[in-house]
Structure formats: C-alpha cells, structure tokens
DOLUMTI-720933 format. One record per atom (N, C-alpha, C, O): residue number from 0; atom name; z, y, x. Coordinates in steps of 0.02 Angstrom, whole numbers. Layout:
N
<seq->NUM, atom->CA, pz->Z, py->Y, px->X>
...
//
This chain:
112
<seq->0, atom->N, pz->2077, py->3231, px->911>
<seq->0, atom->CA, pz->2113, py->3253, px->867>
<seq->0, atom->C, pz->2150, py->3168, px->829>
<seq->0, atom->O, pz->2115, py->3120, px->813>
<seq->1, atom->N, pz->2218, py->3171, px->826>
<seq->1, atom->CA, pz->2235, py->3112, px->802>
<seq->1, atom->C, pz->2242, py->3106, px->734>
<seq->1, atom->O, pz->2271, py->3154, px->708>
<seq->2, atom->N, pz->2219, py->3048, px->685>
<seq->2, atom->CA, pz->2224, py->3050, px->610>
<seq->2, atom->C, pz->2292, py->3041, px->594>
<seq->2, atom->O, pz->2334, py->3011, px->626>
<seq->3, atom->N, pz->2298, py->3072, px->540>
<seq->3, atom->CA, pz->2361, py->3058, px->499>
<seq->3, atom->C, pz->2370, py->2980, px->488>
<seq->3, atom->O, pz->2320, py->2946, px->476>
<seq->4, atom->N, pz->2436, py->2950, px->491>
<seq->4, atom->CA, pz->2431, py->2894, px->467>
<seq->4, atom->C, pz->2431, py->2881, px->387>
<seq->4, atom->O, pz->2462, py->2917, px->349>
<seq->5, atom->N, pz->2399, py->2834, px->371>
<seq->5, atom->CA, pz->2401, py->2810, px->281>
<seq->5, atom->C, pz->2469, py->2809, px->265>
<seq->5, atom->O, pz->2516, py->2811, px->304>
<seq->6, atom->N, pz->2471, py->2807, px->200>
<seq->6, atom->CA, pz->2530, py->2800, px->158>
<seq->6, atom->C, pz->2569, py->2862, px->142>
<seq->6, atom->O, pz->2545, py->2919, px->145>
<seq->7, atom->N, pz->2631, py->2846, px->125>
<seq->7, atom->CA, pz->2677, py->2903, px->101>
<seq->7, atom->C, pz->2694, py->2931, px->177>
<seq->7, atom->O, pz->2692, py->2904, px->232>
<seq->8, atom->N, pz->2714, py->3006, px->153>
<seq->8, atom->CA, pz->2727, py->3035, px->210>
<seq->8, atom->C, pz->2817, py->3047, px->202>
<seq->8, atom->O, pz->2846, py->3052, px->148>
<seq->9, atom->N, pz->2845, py->3049, px->261>
<seq->9, atom->CA, pz->2911, py->3066, px->285>
<seq->9, atom->C, pz->2935, py->3129, px->280>
<seq->9, atom->O, pz->2906, py->3167, px->320>
<seq->10, atom->N, pz->2979, py->3157, px->245>
<seq->10, atom->CA, pz->3003, py->3227, px->250>
<seq->10, atom->C, pz->3089, py->3221, px->273>
<seq->10, atom->O, pz->3129, py->3177, px->254>
<seq->11, atom->N, pz->3102, py->3272, px->315>
<seq->11, atom->CA, pz->3173, py->3271, px->333>
<seq->11, atom->C, pz->3222, py->3279, px->269>
<seq->11, atom->O, pz->3219, py->3334, px->241>
<seq->12, atom->N, pz->3259, py->3240, px->247>
<seq->12, atom->CA, pz->3287, py->3269, px->191>
<seq->12, atom->C, pz->3335, py->3332, px->195>
<seq->12, atom->O, pz->3340, py->3377, px->154>
<seq->13, atom->N, pz->3374, py->3322, px->260>
<seq->13, atom->CA, pz->3426, py->3370, px->271>
<seq->13, atom->C, pz->3385, py->3435, px->262>
<seq->13, atom->O, pz->3396, py->3472, px->214>
<seq->14, atom->N, pz->3336, py->3450, px->309>
<seq->14, atom->CA, pz->3306, py->3505, px->315>
<seq->14, atom->C, pz->3267, py->3529, px->259>
<seq->14, atom->O, pz->3273, py->3589, px->245>
<seq->15, atom->N, pz->3224, py->3490, px->221>
<seq->15, atom->CA, pz->3201, py->3498, px->157>
<seq->15, atom->C, pz->3237, py->3504, px->98>
<seq->15, atom->O, pz->3263, py->3557, px->80>
<seq->16, atom->N, pz->3240, py->3436, px->59>
<seq->16, atom->CA, pz->3255, py->3424, px->-3>
<seq->16, atom->C, pz->3344, py->3436, px->1>
<seq->16, atom->O, pz->3369, py->3468, px->-44>
<seq->17, atom->N, pz->3379, py->3415, px->45>
<seq->17, atom->CA, pz->3447, py->3432, px->36>
<seq->17, atom->C, pz->3446, py->3491, px->37>
<seq->17, atom->O, pz->3447, py->3521, px->-17>
<seq->18, atom->N, pz->3442, py->3527, px->98>
<seq->18, atom->CA, pz->3457, py->3600, px->116>
<seq->18, atom->C, pz->3443, py->3645, px->57>
<seq->18, atom->O, pz->3483, py->3687, px->38>
<seq->19, atom->N, pz->3378, py->3633, px->25>
<seq->19, atom->CA, pz->3365, py->3674, px->-26>
<seq->19, atom->C, pz->3387, py->3664, px->-87>
<seq->19, atom->O, pz->3377, py->3709, px->-127>
<seq->20, atom->N, pz->3418, py->3611, px->-105>
<seq->20, atom->CA, pz->3446, py->3601, px->-158>
<seq->20, atom->C, pz->3529, py->3596, px->-169>
<seq->20, atom->O, pz->3554, py->3586, px->-224>
<seq->21, atom->N, pz->3563, py->3603, px->-109>
<seq->21, atom->CA, pz->3633, py->3593, px->-122>
<seq->21, atom->C, pz->3670, py->3639, px->-164>
<seq->21, atom->O, pz->3711, py->3615, px->-203>
<seq->22, atom->N, pz->3661, py->3707, px->-162>
<seq->22, atom->CA, pz->3676, py->3746, px->-190>
<seq->22, atom->C, pz->3652, py->3765, px->-260>
<seq->22, atom->O, pz->3683, py->3792, px->-305>
<seq->23, atom->N, pz->3582, py->3740, px->-258>
<seq->23, atom->CA, pz->3546, py->3758, px->-326>
<seq->23, atom->C, pz->3578, py->3724, px->-387>
<seq->23, atom->O, pz->3591, py->3749, px->-442>
<seq->24, atom->N, pz->3590, py->3649, px->-361>
<seq->24, atom->CA, pz->3613, py->3622, px->-428>
<seq->24, atom->C, pz->3681, py->3592, px->-425>
<seq->24, atom->O, pz->3701, py->3555, px->-469>
<seq->25, atom->N, pz->3721, py->3609, px->-367>
<seq->25, atom->CA, pz->3803, py->3612, px->-358>
<seq->25, atom->C, pz->3798, py->3516, px->-327>
<seq->25, atom->O, pz->3832, py->3473, px->-355>
<seq->26, atom->N, pz->3766, py->3505, px->-286>
<seq->26, atom->CA, pz->3758, py->3450, px->-261>
<seq->26, atom->C, pz->3814, py->3442, px->-199>
<seq->26, atom->O, pz->3827, py->3391, px->-169>
<seq->27, atom->N, pz->3833, py->3485, px->-193>
<seq->27, atom->CA, pz->3892, py->3470, px->-129>
<seq->27, atom->C, pz->3936, py->3434, px->-140>
<seq->27, atom->O, pz->3962, py->3411, px->-89>
<seq->28, atom->N, pz->3968, py->3410, px->-210>
<seq->28, atom->CA, pz->4014, py->3364, px->-217>
<seq->28, atom->C, pz->3993, py->3295, px->-220>
<seq->28, atom->O, pz->4031, py->3248, px->-229>
<seq->29, atom->N, pz->3922, py->3293, px->-210>
<seq->29, atom->CA, pz->3916, py->3218, px->-203>
<seq->29, atom->C, pz->3931, py->3184, px->-147>
<seq->29, atom->O, pz->3937, py->3123, px->-146>
<seq->30, atom->N, pz->3939, py->3232, px->-84>
<seq->30, atom->CA, pz->3951, py->3211, px->-12>
<seq->30, atom->C, pz->4026, py->3172, px->-25>
<seq->30, atom->O, pz->4049, py->3130, px->13>
<seq->31, atom->N, pz->4056, py->3195, px->-85>
<seq->31, atom->CA, pz->4130, py->3185, px->-77>
<seq->31, atom->C, pz->4145, py->3079, px->-79>
<seq->31, atom->O, pz->4118, py->3042, px->-120>
<seq->32, atom->N, pz->4179, py->3063, px->-39>
<seq->32, atom->CA, pz->4206, py->2992, px->-46>
<seq->32, atom->C, pz->4276, py->2977, px->-98>
<seq->32, atom->O, pz->4325, py->3014, px->-100>
<seq->33, atom->N, pz->4270, py->2929, px->-130>
<seq->33, atom->CA, pz->4322, py->2929, px->-165>
<seq->33, atom->C, pz->4380, py->2929, px->-104>
<seq->33, atom->O, pz->4374, py->2910, px->-45>
<seq->34, atom->N, pz->4436, py->2955, px->-135>
<seq->34, atom->CA, pz->4499, py->2968, px->-93>
<seq->34, atom->C, pz->4534, py->2889, px->-60>
<seq->34, atom->O, pz->4565, py->2885, px->-8>
<seq->35, atom->N, pz->4521, py->2841, px->-98>
<seq->35, atom->CA, pz->4557, py->2786, px->-82>
<seq->35, atom->C, pz->4506, py->2760, px->-11>
<seq->35, atom->O, pz->4532, py->2724, px->31>
<seq->36, atom->N, pz->4444, py->2779, px->-4>
<seq->36, atom->CA, pz->4397, py->2752, px->46>
<seq->36, atom->C, pz->4437, py->2786, px->111>
<seq->36, atom->O, pz->4436, py->2751, px->162>
<seq->37, atom->N, pz->4462, py->2829, px->115>
<seq->37, atom->CA, pz->4484, py->2863, px->170>
<seq->37, atom->C, pz->4552, py->2838, px->199>
<seq->37, atom->O, pz->4570, py->2847, px->257>
<seq->38, atom->N, pz->4588, py->2805, px->149>
<seq->38, atom->CA, pz->4645, py->2778, px->159>
<seq->38, atom->C, pz->4652, py->2696, px->150>
<seq->38, atom->O, pz->4625, py->2663, px->106>
<seq->39, atom->N, pz->4699, py->2670, px->209>
<seq->39, atom->CA, pz->4718, py->2600, px->202>
<seq->39, atom->C, pz->4751, py->2569, px->124>
<seq->39, atom->O, pz->4766, py->2604, px->76>
<seq->40, atom->N, pz->4755, py->2498, px->129>
<seq->40, atom->CA, pz->4779, py->2479, px->67>
<seq->40, atom->C, pz->4850, py->2501, px->70>
<seq->40, atom->O, pz->4869, py->2511, px->13>
<seq->41, atom->N, pz->4881, py->2508, px->98>
<seq->41, atom->CA, pz->4961, py->2535, px->93>
<seq->41, atom->C, pz->4968, py->2612, px->80>
<seq->41, atom->O, pz->5022, py->2638, px->63>
<seq->42, atom->N, pz->4909, py->2648, px->90>
<seq->42, atom->CA, pz->4920, py->2730, px->75>
<seq->42, atom->C, pz->4904, py->2755, px->145>
<seq->42, atom->O, pz->4880, py->2812, px->146>
<seq->43, atom->N, pz->4911, py->2725, px->201>
<seq->43, atom->CA, pz->4914, py->2764, px->245>
<seq->43, atom->C, pz->4845, py->2780, px->285>
<seq->43, atom->O, pz->4796, py->2791, px->249>
<seq->44, atom->N, pz->4838, py->2783, px->341>
<seq->44, atom->CA, pz->4780, py->2796, px->377>
<seq->44, atom->C, pz->4732, py->2715, px->383>
<seq->44, atom->O, pz->4751, py->2660, px->403>
<seq->45, atom->N, pz->4682, py->2733, px->363>
<seq->45, atom->CA, pz->4634, py->2663, px->358>
<seq->45, atom->C, pz->4634, py->2643, px->428>
<seq->45, atom->O, pz->4616, py->2681, px->472>
<seq->46, atom->N, pz->4659, py->2568, px->440>
<seq->46, atom->CA, pz->4639, py->2549, px->509>
<seq->46, atom->C, pz->4568, py->2546, px->525>
<seq->46, atom->O, pz->4537, py->2525, px->476>
<seq->47, atom->N, pz->4535, py->2556, px->568>
<seq->47, atom->CA, pz->4471, py->2562, px->584>
<seq->47, atom->C, pz->4428, py->2479, px->555>
<seq->47, atom->O, pz->4387, py->2474, px->510>
<seq->48, atom->N, pz->4454, py->2429, px->596>
<seq->48, atom->CA, pz->4427, py->2364, px->582>
<seq->48, atom->C, pz->4439, py->2345, px->509>
<seq->48, atom->O, pz->4394, py->2331, px->469>
<seq->49, atom->N, pz->4502, py->2346, px->496>
<seq->49, atom->CA, pz->4507, py->2314, px->423>
<seq->49, atom->C, pz->4479, py->2343, px->371>
<seq->49, atom->O, pz->4457, py->2304, px->328>
<seq->50, atom->N, pz->4473, py->2409, px->359>
<seq->50, atom->CA, pz->4436, py->2446, px->307>
<seq->50, atom->C, pz->4375, py->2466, px->319>
<seq->50, atom->O, pz->4355, py->2513, px->284>
<seq->51, atom->N, pz->4335, py->2442, px->366>
<seq->51, atom->CA, pz->4268, py->2473, px->374>
<seq->51, atom->C, pz->4226, py->2448, px->341>
<seq->51, atom->O, pz->4172, py->2477, px->346>
<seq->52, atom->N, pz->4229, py->2392, px->299>
<seq->52, atom->CA, pz->4174, py->2363, px->263>
<seq->52, atom->C, pz->4181, py->2416, px->192>
<seq->52, atom->O, pz->4133, py->2446, px->166>
<seq->53, atom->N, pz->4235, py->2417, px->174>
<seq->53, atom->CA, pz->4272, py->2456, px->115>
<seq->53, atom->C, pz->4230, py->2517, px->117>
<seq->53, atom->O, pz->4189, py->2529, px->73>
<seq->54, atom->N, pz->4244, py->2565, px->184>
<seq->54, atom->CA, pz->4225, py->2613, px->192>
<seq->54, atom->C, pz->4149, py->2630, px->199>
<seq->54, atom->O, pz->4127, py->2685, px->182>
<seq->55, atom->N, pz->4113, py->2585, px->221>
<seq->55, atom->CA, pz->4041, py->2580, px->224>
<seq->55, atom->C, pz->4011, py->2575, px->149>
<seq->55, atom->O, pz->3968, py->2611, px->125>
<seq->56, atom->N, pz->4043, py->2521, px->119>
<seq->56, atom->CA, pz->4029, py->2507, px->40>
<seq->56, atom->C, pz->4022, py->2581, px->9>
<seq->56, atom->O, pz->3970, py->2603, px->-15>
<seq->57, atom->N, pz->4093, py->2622, px->15>
<seq->57, atom->CA, pz->4101, py->2688, px->-16>
<seq->57, atom->C, pz->4057, py->2738, px->9>
<seq->57, atom->O, pz->4032, py->2782, px->-27>
<seq->58, atom->N, pz->4044, py->2732, px->88>
<seq->58, atom->CA, pz->3962, py->2782, px->87>
<seq->58, atom->C, pz->3914, py->2766, px->67>
<seq->58, atom->O, pz->3877, py->2814, px->59>
<seq->59, atom->N, pz->3886, py->2710, px->50>
<seq->59, atom->CA, pz->3826, py->2681, px->32>
<seq->59, atom->C, pz->3826, py->2699, px->-54>
<seq->59, atom->O, pz->3778, py->2716, px->-87>
<seq->60, atom->N, pz->3882, py->2692, px->-72>
<seq->60, atom->CA, pz->3884, py->2731, px->-152>
<seq->60, atom->C, pz->3881, py->2795, px->-158>
<seq->60, atom->O, pz->3861, py->2815, px->-213>
<seq->61, atom->N, pz->3897, py->2844, px->-111>
<seq->61, atom->CA, pz->3906, py->2917, px->-94>
<seq->61, atom->C, pz->3823, py->2914, px->-85>
<seq->61, atom->O, pz->3795, py->2941, px->-132>
<seq->62, atom->N, pz->3783, py->2890, px->-42>
<seq->62, atom->CA, pz->3725, py->2917, px->-25>
<seq->62, atom->C, pz->3696, py->2887, px->-103>
<seq->62, atom->O, pz->3679, py->2930, px->-144>
<seq->63, atom->N, pz->3693, py->2845, px->-114>
<seq->63, atom->CA, pz->3660, py->2842, px->-193>
<seq->63, atom->C, pz->3661, py->2872, px->-236>
<seq->63, atom->O, pz->3611, py->2883, px->-270>
<seq->64, atom->N, pz->3733, py->2903, px->-253>
<seq->64, atom->CA, pz->3756, py->2965, px->-303>
<seq->64, atom->C, pz->3724, py->3014, px->-278>
<seq->64, atom->O, pz->3701, py->3048, px->-324>
<seq->65, atom->N, pz->3707, py->3041, px->-212>
<seq->65, atom->CA, pz->3674, py->3091, px->-215>
<seq->65, atom->C, pz->3594, py->3072, px->-214>
<seq->65, atom->O, pz->3559, py->3116, px->-239>
<seq->66, atom->N, pz->3571, py->3032, px->-197>
<seq->66, atom->CA, pz->3501, py->3024, px->-201>
<seq->66, atom->C, pz->3481, py->3024, px->-279>
<seq->66, atom->O, pz->3430, py->3054, px->-297>
<seq->67, atom->N, pz->3521, py->2991, px->-324>
<seq->67, atom->CA, pz->3501, py->3000, px->-397>
<seq->67, atom->C, pz->3512, py->3066, px->-410>
<seq->67, atom->O, pz->3466, py->3076, px->-450>
<seq->68, atom->N, pz->3543, py->3120, px->-404>
<seq->68, atom->CA, pz->3559, py->3172, px->-412>
<seq->68, atom->C, pz->3498, py->3231, px->-395>
<seq->68, atom->O, pz->3473, py->3275, px->-430>
<seq->69, atom->N, pz->3488, py->3209, px->-324>
<seq->69, atom->CA, pz->3435, py->3227, px->-295>
<seq->69, atom->C, pz->3358, py->3225, px->-321>
<seq->69, atom->O, pz->3316, py->3270, px->-316>
<seq->70, atom->N, pz->3350, py->3161, px->-348>
<seq->70, atom->CA, pz->3281, py->3148, px->-374>
<seq->70, atom->C, pz->3277, py->3186, px->-450>
<seq->70, atom->O, pz->3225, py->3214, px->-469>
<seq->71, atom->N, pz->3343, py->3184, px->-496>
<seq->71, atom->CA, pz->3339, py->3218, px->-553>
<seq->71, atom->C, pz->3325, py->3292, px->-550>
<seq->71, atom->O, pz->3298, py->3321, px->-597>
<seq->72, atom->N, pz->3347, py->3329, px->-487>
<seq->72, atom->CA, pz->3338, py->3394, px->-468>
<seq->72, atom->C, pz->3251, py->3390, px->-448>
<seq->72, atom->O, pz->3213, py->3422, px->-485>
<seq->73, atom->N, pz->3230, py->3363, px->-407>
<seq->73, atom->CA, pz->3169, py->3357, px->-393>
<seq->73, atom->C, pz->3113, py->3345, px->-451>
<seq->73, atom->O, pz->3063, py->3381, px->-451>
<seq->74, atom->N, pz->3119, py->3300, px->-494>
<seq->74, atom->CA, pz->3085, py->3292, px->-556>
<seq->74, atom->C, pz->3082, py->3364, px->-606>
<seq->74, atom->O, pz->3035, py->3394, px->-632>
<seq->75, atom->N, pz->3148, py->3374, px->-605>
<seq->75, atom->CA, pz->3163, py->3441, px->-650>
<seq->75, atom->C, pz->3139, py->3500, px->-631>
<seq->75, atom->O, pz->3114, py->3536, px->-673>
<seq->76, atom->N, pz->3143, py->3520, px->-568>
<seq->76, atom->CA, pz->3123, py->3573, px->-536>
<seq->76, atom->C, pz->3054, py->3581, px->-512>
<seq->76, atom->O, pz->3022, py->3633, px->-521>
<seq->77, atom->N, pz->3028, py->3525, px->-479>
<seq->77, atom->CA, pz->2955, py->3515, px->-448>
<seq->77, atom->C, pz->2931, py->3582, px->-411>
<seq->77, atom->O, pz->2877, py->3611, px->-417>
<seq->78, atom->N, pz->2992, py->3602, px->-365>
<seq->78, atom->CA, pz->2975, py->3657, px->-332>
<seq->78, atom->C, pz->2961, py->3634, px->-248>
<seq->78, atom->O, pz->2945, py->3672, px->-203>
<seq->79, atom->N, pz->2971, py->3574, px->-243>
<seq->79, atom->CA, pz->2966, py->3572, px->-164>
<seq->79, atom->C, pz->2896, py->3526, px->-163>
<seq->79, atom->O, pz->2897, py->3473, px->-194>
<seq->80, atom->N, pz->2844, py->3544, px->-133>
<seq->80, atom->CA, pz->2786, py->3523, px->-135>
<seq->80, atom->C, pz->2754, py->3492, px->-69>
<seq->80, atom->O, pz->2746, py->3530, px->-21>
<seq->81, atom->N, pz->2734, py->3427, px->-64>
<seq->81, atom->CA, pz->2701, py->3384, px->-4>
<seq->81, atom->C, pz->2639, py->3459, px->17>
<seq->81, atom->O, pz->2605, py->3495, px->-19>
<seq->82, atom->N, pz->2646, py->3457, px->69>
<seq->82, atom->CA, pz->2596, py->3526, px->92>
<seq->82, atom->C, pz->2520, py->3489, px->92>
<seq->82, atom->O, pz->2473, py->3522, px->69>
<seq->83, atom->N, pz->2509, py->3429, px->114>
<seq->83, atom->CA, pz->2434, py->3413, px->124>
<seq->83, atom->C, pz->2417, py->3392, px->48>
<seq->83, atom->O, pz->2356, py->3395, px->41>
<seq->84, atom->N, pz->2445, py->3375, px->-2>
<seq->84, atom->CA, pz->2413, py->3351, px->-69>
<seq->84, atom->C, pz->2442, py->3403, px->-116>
<seq->84, atom->O, pz->2410, py->3409, px->-169>
<seq->85, atom->N, pz->2497, py->3443, px->-110>
<seq->85, atom->CA, pz->2508, py->3495, px->-153>
<seq->85, atom->C, pz->2546, py->3455, px->-211>
<seq->85, atom->O, pz->2562, py->3491, px->-258>
<seq->86, atom->N, pz->2564, py->3394, px->-216>
<seq->86, atom->CA, pz->2612, py->3362, px->-259>
<seq->86, atom->C, pz->2682, py->3367, px->-238>
<seq->86, atom->O, pz->2709, py->3363, px->-183>
<seq->87, atom->N, pz->2707, py->3377, px->-307>
<seq->87, atom->CA, pz->2793, py->3376, px->-293>
<seq->87, atom->C, pz->2818, py->3322, px->-271>
<seq->87, atom->O, pz->2798, py->3267, px->-291>
<seq->88, atom->N, pz->2876, py->3329, px->-216>
<seq->88, atom->CA, pz->2904, py->3281, px->-210>
<seq->88, atom->C, pz->2954, py->3250, px->-260>
<seq->88, atom->O, pz->2993, py->3289, px->-288>
<seq->89, atom->N, pz->2958, py->3188, px->-274>
<seq->89, atom->CA, pz->2994, py->3151, px->-329>
<seq->89, atom->C, pz->3035, py->3096, px->-300>
<seq->89, atom->O, pz->3053, py->3057, px->-344>
<seq->90, atom->N, pz->3054, py->3080, px->-241>
<seq->90, atom->CA, pz->3090, py->3025, px->-228>
<seq->90, atom->C, pz->3129, py->3049, px->-165>
<seq->90, atom->O, pz->3109, py->3094, px->-128>
<seq->91, atom->N, pz->3181, py->3018, px->-158>
<seq->91, atom->CA, pz->3223, py->3024, px->-88>
<seq->91, atom->C, pz->3242, py->2969, px->-64>
<seq->91, atom->O, pz->3230, py->2919, px->-98>
<seq->92, atom->N, pz->3269, py->2964, px->-13>
<seq->92, atom->CA, pz->3299, py->2893, px->18>
<seq->92, atom->C, pz->3331, py->2927, px->80>
<seq->92, atom->O, pz->3315, py->2984, px->98>
<seq->93, atom->N, pz->3386, py->2882, px->115>
<seq->93, atom->CA, pz->3402, py->2887, px->169>
<seq->93, atom->C, pz->3369, py->2832, px->206>
<seq->93, atom->O, pz->3374, py->2774, px->185>
<seq->94, atom->N, pz->3336, py->2846, px->260>
<seq->94, atom->CA, pz->3296, py->2799, px->303>
<seq->94, atom->C, pz->3316, py->2812, px->385>
<seq->94, atom->O, pz->3337, py->2863, px->411>
<seq->95, atom->N, pz->3302, py->2746, px->417>
<seq->95, atom->CA, pz->3306, py->2753, px->498>
<seq->95, atom->C, pz->3232, py->2749, px->515>
<seq->95, atom->O, pz->3192, py->2714, px->484>
<seq->96, atom->N, pz->3217, py->2790, px->567>
<seq->96, atom->CA, pz->3145, py->2794, px->588>
<seq->96, atom->C, pz->3145, py->2753, px->650>
<seq->96, atom->O, pz->3194, py->2743, px->686>
<seq->97, atom->N, pz->3072, py->2728, px->662>
<seq->97, atom->CA, pz->3054, py->2696, px->726>
<seq->97, atom->C, pz->3078, py->2730, px->776>
<seq->97, atom->O, pz->3115, py->2777, px->762>
<seq->98, atom->N, pz->3064, py->2713, px->848>
<seq->98, atom->CA, pz->3077, py->2734, px->915>
<seq->98, atom->C, pz->3030, py->2794, px->908>
<seq->98, atom->O, pz->3062, py->2846, px->912>
<seq->99, atom->N, pz->2979, py->2802, px->900>
<seq->99, atom->CA, pz->2932, py->2866, px->889>
<seq->99, atom->C, pz->2953, py->2909, px->836>
<seq->99, atom->O, pz->2920, py->2961, px->833>
<seq->100, atom->N, pz->2998, py->2903, px->794>
<seq->100, atom->CA, pz->3007, py->2938, px->738>
<seq->100, atom->C, pz->2947, py->2968, px->692>
<seq->100, atom->O, pz->2946, py->3023, px->665>
<seq->101, atom->N, pz->2894, py->2912, px->691>
<seq->101, atom->CA, pz->2836, py->2928, px->648>
<seq->101, atom->C, pz->2833, py->2877, px->584>
<seq->101, atom->O, pz->2797, py->2890, px->536>
<seq->102, atom->N, pz->2875, py->2814, px->587>
<seq->102, atom->CA, pz->2869, py->2788, px->538>
<seq->102, atom->C, pz->2938, py->2750, px->509>
<seq->102, atom->O, pz->2984, py->2743, px->549>
<seq->103, atom->N, pz->2946, py->2729, px->448>
<seq->103, atom->CA, pz->3016, py->2717, px->422>
<seq->103, atom->C, pz->3019, py->2659, px->447>
<seq->103, atom->O, pz->2968, py->2627, px->442>
<seq->104, atom->N, pz->3076, py->2628, px->481>
<seq->104, atom->CA, pz->3096, py->2573, px->497>
<seq->104, atom->C, pz->3136, py->2518, px->465>
<seq->104, atom->O, pz->3133, py->2457, px->471>
<seq->105, atom->N, pz->3183, py->2570, px->417>
<seq->105, atom->CA, pz->3233, py->2528, px->369>
<seq->105, atom->C, pz->3258, py->2582, px->322>
<seq->105, atom->O, pz->3277, py->2636, px->344>
<seq->106, atom->N, pz->3258, py->2565, px->254>
<seq->106, atom->CA, pz->3281, py->2621, px->205>
<seq->106, atom->C, pz->3349, py->2594, px->207>
<seq->106, atom->O, pz->3367, py->2536, px->199>
<seq->107, atom->N, pz->3388, py->2655, px->221>
<seq->107, atom->CA, pz->3456, py->2628, px->219>
<seq->107, atom->C, pz->3498, py->2640, px->141>
<seq->107, atom->O, pz->3549, py->2611, px->122>
<seq->108, atom->N, pz->3458, py->2694, px->104>
<seq->108, atom->CA, pz->3494, py->2692, px->32>
<seq->108, atom->C, pz->3446, py->2718, px->-13>
<seq->108, atom->O, pz->3426, py->2773, px->5>
<seq->109, atom->N, pz->3423, py->2699, px->-62>
<seq->109, atom->CA, pz->3384, py->2737, px->-125>
<seq->109, atom->C, pz->3430, py->2747, px->-179>
<seq->109, atom->O, pz->3491, py->2736, px->-178>
<seq->110, atom->N, pz->3393, py->2771, px->-229>
<seq->110, atom->CA, pz->3439, py->2798, px->-291>
<seq->110, atom->C, pz->3458, py->2741, px->-323>
<seq->110, atom->O, pz->3512, py->2737, px->-351>
<seq->111, atom->N, pz->3411, py->2686, px->-322>
<seq->111, atom->CA, pz->3426, py->2621, px->-382>
<seq->111, atom->C, pz->3487, py->2596, px->-362>
<seq->111, atom->O, pz->3513, py->2549, px->-393>
//
C-alpha cells in the first residue's frame, strides 16, 4: 500500500467546496467579470492581444473575490470536512497541479 503524502491535502474545489456552496451563499455572482473587462477601450469587442493583460487581471480579481467569499462561507458554516482528519476545510485556492495530479505545482490565486 502506498503511504499518503505528508502535508496539506488538495481537494477539487469545483466538485467539493464550490459545487456545494454556490447556491447556499449566493456565490454565483462572484464569477462575474467587470463589464469593461470584456470590451475594448473603444467599447467594442476586445482585441485579443491588446486587452489580454487587462482581461487576465480582471479574471484574477474575480478569482480572489470568489475565494474570499468562499473562505468566509467555509469558516462560518464549517460543514465541509477533510475525511482523514475530520477537520473543517478553511482555505480555498485556485491551483495548477503537477503532471501526476498529486501535488500543487503553482498557486494561481488565493484570497489575499
């Protein structure tokens, strides 16, 4: 039998925390990008290359806003538990996993 890796566990946020909480705490609107992030400077469709950095910044802000609200919900409700320890989940991150999908390769966004 293979031993579990040491350290914090990674849980699939879409299937776990987000899926269970979107409707419980009205988090659906946290996915909204600012209207100007989808438009170009002239009000028309955003040119892909020109406004890519602005859209990326808006998406990062949207992810952080979602994570802040999600962490508040996790702290308040304490209803999602880590199976092996029975401790409530408290933090949320958007992460990129390594090739084996067993370890976090990069944190893409946190609530800070």
